[in-house]
C-alpha positions, 0 to 999 in steps of 0.5 A: 165613342163609335164601335166597329161592326162587321161589313159583309160584302160577299156574293156580288157578281160582276163582269170579268173585266170589272173584276180585273180592273178592281184587282189591278187598281187595288194592287197598285194602291197597295190595298185589298180589293175589299179595302179599295171598295170600302174607300170608294164607298166612303169617297162617294159618301163624302162627295154627297156631303156625308160625314162619318167617323171610321177607319180612315186616316189622313191620306187614305183617300189620296192613296186611291186617287181622291182628294176630299179637300178639293172634291176631285179625283187626281191621277185619273179615274178610280 
């Protein structure tokens, strides 16, 4: 059985335009920017063939425009 552990992602500095795009995309997906970033990281890991247990449920990737079954994005860039 896996256990949950904290994931500390604070302290990053980005350009204002990137931050605005991230917050807008997260808002449109109905999730927080942190959740959006975690899903994006999981998407990249899945594309690289990594498998992992976790917090993800069916539909979580599709919510932000990624279909892991097809390995493609849908509805534009994430």
